[in-house]
C-alpha positions in Angstrom: 29.2 0.1 -1.4 31.7 2.0 -3.4 31.8 -0.5 -6.4 28.0 -0.6 -6.7 26.8 1.0 -10.1 23.7 3.1 -9.6 21.1 3.4 -12.5 18.5 5.9 -13.4 15.6 6.8 -11.2 12.9 6.0 -13.8 12.5 4.5 -17.1 12.7 7.7 -19.1 13.0 11.3 -18.6 10.0 13.0 -20.3 10.6 16.6 -19.3 13.5 18.6 -17.6 14.4 22.3 -16.9 16.3 24.1 -14.2 13.6 23.5 -11.6 12.2 20.0 -12.2 12.9 16.6 -13.9 10.0 14.3 -14.6 10.5 10.5 -15.2 8.1 7.8 -16.2 8.7 4.4 -14.5 7.5 1.4 -16.0 7.7 -2.1 -14.6 6.3 -5.4 -15.7 5.0 -8.0 -13.2 8.1 -9.3 -11.4 10.5 -6.7 -12.9 12.9 -4.6 -10.8 14.3 -1.2 -11.3 17.9 -0.5 -11.2 19.3 0.3 -7.8 19.1 4.2 -7.8 19.7 7.0 -5.6 17.2 10.0 -5.2 19.4 13.2 -5.1 16.5 15.4 -4.9 13.1 15.6 -3.0 10.5 14.1 -5.3 6.9 13.5 -5.9 5.5 10.2 -6.9 2.2 9.9 -8.9 0.8 6.4 -9.3 -0.7 5.7 -12.5 -1.5 2.0 -12.6 -0.5 -1.3 -11.3 -1.8 -3.4 -8.1 1.3 -3.8 -5.8 4.6 -2.2 -5.5 7.4 -2.7 -3.2 10.6 -0.6 -2.3 13.8 -2.4 -1.2 16.2 0.1 0.3 20.0 -0.5 0.3 21.9 -0.6 3.7 23.3 2.9 3.0 20.0 4.7 2.3 19.5 8.0 4.0 15.9 8.5 2.7 12.7 8.0 4.8 12.2 4.3 3.8 14.6 2.3 5.7 13.0 -1.2 5.5 11.4 -3.0 2.7 7.8 -1.9 2.0 5.1 -3.3 -0.1 1.8 -1.5 -0.9 -1.4 -1.5 -2.8 -1.2 0.7 -5.8 -4.0 3.4 -5.8 -4.1 5.2 -9.3 -4.0 8.8 -8.9 -2.4 8.8 -5.4 0.5 11.3 -4.8 3.3 10.8 -2.4 6.1 13.3 -1.3 9.4 11.8 -0.4 12.7 13.5 0.7 15.9 13.0 -1.0 18.7 10.5 0.3 17.0 7.2 -0.7 19.1 4.4 -2.3 16.6 1.6 -3.3 15.0 -0.6 -6.0 11.4 -0.6 -7.0 9.9 -4.1 -7.5 6.7 -4.8 -9.2 5.3 -7.4 -7.0 1.6 -7.3 -8.5 0.2 -9.1 -11.4 -0.3 -6.1 -13.7 2.2 -3.7 -15.3 3.2 -0.8 -13.0 3.4 2.8 -13.9 4.1 6.1 -12.2 5.4 9.5 -12.7 8.4 10.8 -10.6 8.8 14.5 -10.3 12.2 15.5 -9.1 12.3 18.9 -7.4 15.7 20.6 -8.1 17.3 22.9 -5.7 17.2 26.5 -6.5 
């Protein structure tokens, strides 16, 4: 997988300091994020949408090792540990939005 080019974790960074980096992620129906790696533990805050999927890469070392698909519950919060290499896919009929809060090591 050395020839693979990884993209950003989200659509845009909206805040960053020495302890956290906060991203917005926006995906239109059918849209896929870039393949990306989570180098930090992180928290997802679901904002809007109806269905989202995560497709892990074969070399992922995060908690999600097989494709998952889930209903979006606005306001839900999910903590995940670093190591995941994956693509997010909006498999729903509505635009998907989430906030990703990366927790940097001290």
